[in-house]
C-alpha positions as CSV (number, residue, x, y, z in Angstrom):
1,M,5.1,11.3,-26.5
2,K,2.5,13.1,-24.3
3,I,0.3,10.0,-24.2
4,N,3.3,7.8,-23.2
5,I,4.3,10.2,-20.4
6,K,0.7,10.2,-19.1
7,N,0.6,6.4,-19.1
8,I,3.9,6.2,-17.2
9,R,2.7,8.7,-14.6
10,I,-0.6,6.9,-14.1
11,K,1.2,3.5,-13.8
12,S,3.7,5.0,-11.3
13,I,0.9,6.6,-9.3
14,C,-1.1,3.3,-9.3
15,A,2.1,1.4,-8.2
16,T,2.8,3.8,-5.3
17,L,-0.8,3.6,-4.2
18,F,-0.8,-0.2,-4.3
19,I,2.5,-0.4,-2.4
20,S,1.3,2.0,0.3
21,L,-1.9,0.1,0.6
22,F,0.0,-3.2,0.9
23,L,2.3,-1.7,3.5
24,S,-0.5,-0.2,5.5
25,C,-2.4,-3.6,5.4
26,N,0.7,-5.4,6.7
27,N,1.1,-2.8,9.5
28,G,-2.6,-3.2,10.4
29,I,-2.3,-7.0,10.6
30,E,0.7,-6.7,12.9
31,E,-1.2,-4.2,15.1
32,L,-4.1,-6.6,15.3
33,E,-1.8,-9.5,16.3
34,K,-0.1,-7.4,19.0
35,R,-3.6,-6.5,20.4
36,N,-4.7,-10.1,20.4
37,H,-1.5,-11.1,22.2
38,F,-2.0,-8.3,24.7
39,L,-5.7,-9.2,25.4
40,S,-5.0,-12.9,25.8
């Protein structure tokens, strides 16, 4: 049981990190597009 709980925790941590990275990348792209529009 301990191994299963650890695996679930690791998977959930990886999932949250992946989602947060994905969201931050999307926000970064939006910011770059805004800056490009502002400059041009």
